[in-house]
N, C-alpha and C positions, 0 to 999 in steps of 0.2 A: 504493500500500500504506500509506504514511504517513497519507494523508488518511483512509483507511478506519479506521485505528486511532484517529484523533482523533474520529470521528463520535459514539461513545458519550459521550465526555467533553463534547463540544459540546452534546449532548442534555441532559446533567445540568446544565450551566451554564444552558441555556435554561429548564429546569424550575425551578431555584433562583431565577432572575430573575423568572419568572412568579409564583412563590409570594410573593416579596418585594413585588411590585407589585400583587398581587391585592387587590381591595377587596370583601369579602363583603357579601351582603345583610344588612340590620339591621332590628331591630324598631323600633317607634315610639320606644322608650326608648334606642335606640342600641346595644343588645346584638347580637352576631352571631346571625343567625337560621339555625337548623339544620333548619327545617321541610322535610319531604320524605320520600320513600320510599327507603330505603338497603339495600344488601346487599353482602356480601363476595364476592370472586372468588378464593377459595382453598380449601384442604382442611384448615383448622385444626381443624375438628370431628373429623376422623379422628385427628389427633394434633397437638398444639401444637409438638412437637419435630420436627426434621428426620428424615425416614425414607425408606427405599427403597420402591419399589412391591412389593406382594406379593399373592398370590392371594386372600387373605381376611383379615379382621380377626383371626381366631383360627386358628392352624395346628396340625397334629399331625404326628407322625412318619409318613412315608410309606415305601414300599418302596425308594425311591432318594433322593428329596428330600422336604422337608416338604410336606404337602398340606392343603387346608382341612378343618376339622372337619366331620363328616358333615352337621350341620345346615345348612352353608353351601355344600356342593358344588353343589347344584342351581341356585344363583344364578349360577354361571359368572362371566363378566367383570363382570356388574353388581354382584357382591359383592366385587370386588377393591378394594384400597386403592391409589390412585395415589401416586406419589412426591411429596415436598414438601421444600422448603428450610427449612421451619419458620418460626415467628413469635416464638420466644423470644429475647430479647436475651441474647447470650452463649452461646446454643445449647442449654444444658442446664438443666433445672429443678432447683434445689438442694434435693433431698429429704434429710431425716434418714434414717439407715440403716434404722431400723425402718419408717419410712413408705414408703421405696422398696420394701421387701418387700411392703407392702400394695398398692402400685400394681401390682406384677407379678401379684399374686393377682387384683386387679380385672381386669387385662388378659386373663388366662387365662380369666376367667369373664364376659367381656363380654356374651355372648348373654343371660345371665340376670341380670346385675348392673347394666348401664348404665341409669340412669333414663330416658334417651331412648327405650329400647326400649318402655317402658311409657307413654310420652307424659306423664311427669311434667314439671312446670314446670322450665325449664332453668337458672335461676339466672343470676347475673352473674359473669363476663363471657360465658359460653357463649351466652346468648341473642343476642349480637351477631354471632357468626360461625357459627351454624347455617346450613345452606344454604337459608334462607328469608328473604324481605324483612321489614323492619320500618319503621314510620313514627315520625317525630318530629313532634309538634305543639307549637308554642311561641309564646308572646307574653310580654309583660313581667310577667304575673301567674301564668303556668302553664308547666310543662314536662312533657310526657306522652309516654311510649314505648308503642307498641302493636306486638306481634309477631305475625306470621302463625302461627308454631308454637304450637299448644295454646292460642291466644287469650291468651297471656301479656301482661302489661302492668305498667307501673310509673308511678306518679304521683310525680314527683321534687319534693321539698320545695325551696324557694328559700332556706331558712335552716336552720341546724343544729337538728334537732328533739330532740337528745339521744339517749340510748341507746334502741334499739328495745325496745318493751314485751314483744315475744315474737319468737322466731326464726320465719322463714318461708322458703318456697322461693325467693322473689325478693328477700327482705331489705328493708331500709329505705334509700332513697337520698336524698341532698340535694346541691344544686348550689351552686357558687361560681364566680367568674371569676378567671382569671389573665391580665389583658390581654384579648385576643380568644379565649383558650382556655377552653372550658367544662370545668370539673372537677367530676366527680360521685363522691362517696364513698358506698360501699354497705357496710353492716354488717348484723348481725342475720339472716344467712342460716343455715339449718339445715345439717347435715353430709351431706345426702342427695344433693346434686347433684354431678356430675363436671364437669371442664373439657373433656373430649373423650371419644372412643370408645376411646382408648388406656389408659383406667383412671386418668388423672391426676385427683387428688381433693384434698379439703381437709377441715378440721374446722369446727366451729361458731364458731371464733375468727377466721374469714376476714374480712379487710378488703380491699376492692377500690377502687382510686382510678383512675377513668377520665379520660382527657383527649381532648377533641374539638377539632380545629383545622381549619377550612375552608381548603383549599388551592386550590380552584377552584369554579366553579358546580356541578361534578359529582363532587367528591372531598372526603373528610374524612381527615385524618391521625388515626388512632385508636390509643391505647395504653391499657393497663390494668396497673397495678402491683399485684401480689399480695403480701399480708402474712398469714402464718399461722404463729406461732411453735410451734404444736403439730406441724406437718407439715414445715415448711421451715427451713433453716438461716439464710436471709436473704430479704429481699424480692426479687422478680424481676418482669420486665416483658415483656409481649407487645406487638407493634406491627404494624399492618396498615392498608392504605387501605380506606375504605368508598366505595362507588360509588353514585351516585344513579340510580334507575330513572327512565326517561323514556318518553314515549309512552303507549300504552294500558296497558303493563305497570306504569305508576306507581301504578295502583290496587292496593292490597294485598288479596289474597284470603285468607280465614282457612283455615288448615290445622288443623281441629279433629280431631286424631288420637285423642282419647280413645275414640271409638266404634270406631276401627279396631283397637284392641287388646282389645276385649271378648271375642272368641272365644279369644284366647290366654290371657287371664287368668281367664275365667269359663265358657268353653265346657264344661269338664269337669263343671260343676254342673248341666247339663241332665239331665232325666229320661232322655233318650236322646241322649247326646253324639254329635256328628258324628264319622264315621270319618275 
């Protein structure tokens, strides 16, 4: 019994030792190389905060217990939200009181309000933990992220370019190094993206500081610190591992979802709309 209790502790010690001894691949210039196809194995896109499982993202009062809203009933278990321990350090996103009320309104109107529903560009950091792979291409002169979802991409500057000339869906990113940790700051995002399907949102004052640290040939320790004085009382951080895709799956296929929402968005404009 005593040995069994010590097994998890021994495993943690082994992992910590492996991380300390790990020597990552490097570019010709000596920087850690993050080139590869990566993906999360979590449900952060459903909600960054810890949550229990439920039958649907949006519920309504039922005859006995809450039930899915009518638009989601036919999805059955495929529309259910699995439970999660969350990825927010400290557990809770520090909303201002009035901003929390807006989050709750967003959540109640998820079906028609979430930008993901319309295949709009996901913004940073949501692009990282959508349930789709993304690729990093890197050398000493360039750093490029390409996302399966909506063909999103970002060309990361290798020095501070100054303020973004205009706000955009993916913002303006630039990279620096803290030892072997790649740090990317993103500003200049518009206020139309969300952090997840739970209605967590931001203003156009958002600043995201991401940190990428390779912990093995197949894993990255990823964190993103969120700063937005309009919406939050203080900065907060999410953290999760990223996993490298291997084998035939390492080739990223594009999920060009724009055409998939044309019927929903424009079908009513036909001379003879579909029934």
